[in-house]
N, C-alpha and C positions, 0 to 999 in steps of 0.2 A: 437836823441842824448841822451835824458834823459833816454830812455829805456836802451840803451847800458850802460850808467853809472850805473843805478840801478842794472842791471844784474851783471856787473863787481864787484860792491860793495858787492853784495850778495855772489858771488863766492869767493871773497877774505876772507870771514869769514869761509870758509870750507864747507858751505852748498851747496846743489844742487839747483840752481835756477830752478823753475818750472813756466812756463807761461801758462795760460789758457785763451783762448778767443782772439778775434781780428782776422783780416784776416791774410793771410800768409806773408804779409809784415813784420810781427813780427819776421819771421825767420831771417831776416838780423840783427837787433839789438840784438836778443837773442844770436846768434852765435858769433857776433862781441864782445859782452860783455864778453863772456867766453874767447875769444882770447886775449882781453886786460888783463884779469886776469891771464891766464895760458900761453899765448904766441901763436901766429898764427902758424899753422902747427903742433901743439902738440896733436891734437885730430882729430877724424874723425866725419863725419856727416852721420846719417842714417835718411833718409827722406821718410816717407810713404806719397804718394800723387798720385792723378790722373794726376796732372798737373806738367810739368817739371819746371815751373817758371824760365825759362831761356830765356825770350824775350830780345834780344839784340838791338831791333830797336824801342823801345817805345819813346814817347815824353819826358818822364822823367823816372828816375830809382828808384823812391820810391813808389813801389806798390807790390802787391803779385806776379804779373807776371814777375817781374825782380829780385826777392829776391835771388834766387840761382845764377843767372848770376852775381850779384854784389859780392857775397861771393867768387866766383871763380875768377872773373876778378880782384878783389883786393887782391887775394891770402890770404884771411882770413882763408880759409880751403882748403887743397889740393884736386884737382880733383881725384887723385889716392886714396884718403881716403874718398870719398863721394859715398854713395850708395843710389839709389832711388828705391822704391818698389811700384808697382801697377799702373804704367803709362798707361793712356788710354785717349780716347776722342780726340776732334779736335785740341787741342794744341800739340798733339804728332805728329809732322811732321818729314819727313825724314831729313830735314835740321837741325832741333833742335836735333834729335837723333845723327846725325853726329857730331854736335858741342859738345855735351856731351861726345861722344866717344873720340873726339880729346883732350878733357880736362882730359881724364883718368877716367871719372865717370863710375861706374858700375851700369847701370840701368836695371830694370826688368819691362817689360810691363806686363799687367795683363794676357796676353796669355802665356807668358813665365812662370809666376808663376803657372798658372793652369796646364800647360803641365808637369812641373817638380815637382810641389808640393811646397807649400810655406815653409813647415818645412824643406825640403831638401835644398831649395834655401838659406834660412836664415842660416842654419848650415854651408853650404858651404861658404857663405860670411863671417861668423864669424870666420871661421877657416883659412882664407887667411889673414895672418898678414899684408901683404903689402896693402891690401884693407880695412881691418877692424882692426884698431889699438886697443890697450887696452882701451884707453879713447875714449868715444863716446858721441856726442850730439844727442839726439833722438828727431825728429820732426814728429808729427802726424798731417798732414792736413787731416781733417775728410773726405775729398773727396775720400780718399783711400778706405773708407768703403762703402758698399752698402747703398744708400741713404735711404732705408726703415728703417734702424736702427737709422739714424740721420737726421730727417726731417729739422733741422735748418742748414744744410750744406749750406754755402754761395755760393759755386760753385759746386752744385751737378752734378755728372756724373754717368750715369747708369752703371751697370755691375761691381760693386766693390767687394772688399774682404768681407768675412763674419766677423761679429764682433767677433765670437769665434776664428777665425783664427788670427785676429790682436791681441787680448788680450793675447793669449797664446804665440805668437811670441814676444810681448813686454816683457812679464814676462821672457822669455828665454834670451833675450838680456840684460835686466836689472840685471839678475842673473849671467850673464857670463862676463860682461864688467864693467869697471869703468865709470859710467854715470856722465858726467860733467854738463849736462843740459837737460831739458825735456820740451816739449811744445805740446799743443793741439790747433790747429788754425783753421781758416775758419768757425767760429761759428757766426750764426746770430739768437740769441734766439727768436727774435720776429716772426720767421717763424714757431715756434713750440709752440702751446698753451698747450701741454701736458707736462709731466715730462720725456717722453721717452728719448729725446736727452740728457738731463742733466744726467739722470740715466746711460746711456751708456757711456758718456764721463767720468763720475766718475769711472766707471768700468775700463776704459783704464788707468786712472791715478793710481788707486789702484793696478792694476796688475803690474805696474812699481814699485810702492813702495814695493810691496810684493817681487819682484825680487831683489831689492836693499837690503832688509832685509835678504833674503836668502844668498846673496853674503857676506854681512857683518858678518853673523853668521858663515861663513866658510863652509857652506853646498854646496853640489853639485848643479849645476844649475837645474837639473831635480828633485830635492828633493820635495817630497810630503809627509806630515806627515801621518803615518800609520792610524791615526784615522780620 
């Protein structure tokens, strides 16, 4: 509750709340805080993750495994305006995928992304106004990324997206859309005694900030300075 309140207070100032760290249970209060500020259903959710986080049968519903389920079940964000990218691993069951589909969620497994190409898929999703509205909350569960880049991943899953793929797509999204909130979750710093994970997470955050700056400057989303 206090995270939700703090996010809403920050959003009310006109700033973009950015959450770094914690497990993916932070997805719920982060998105809910934006909804309390802007209104439920007024923005979409783009969630990079290996895990659907749509467990409907847990003993309780305050954990990373139920974060997306709660948001959809409570209609904090519409399923038709929710996109998941990079799903893979044992949590991706036929039953869960069917439930996501029934809610209108546009999900992309890692195999779909690789078959069609992440750049093509992301541009397609961003161009479909009914699925990707102008305002978007971006959530990066670092499990979406190949664990070799982020040793401190709290729920590491093999065969992820490359860091270069993710940062470039994040920049494109943040340069193309009105970003209402941004988060990087599922971090367990004690798992990495080097600076690699922190360095790569910082890169993800800075690519988003770069995209926001491009958009606010009135430049094309693909803009790169000639120098």
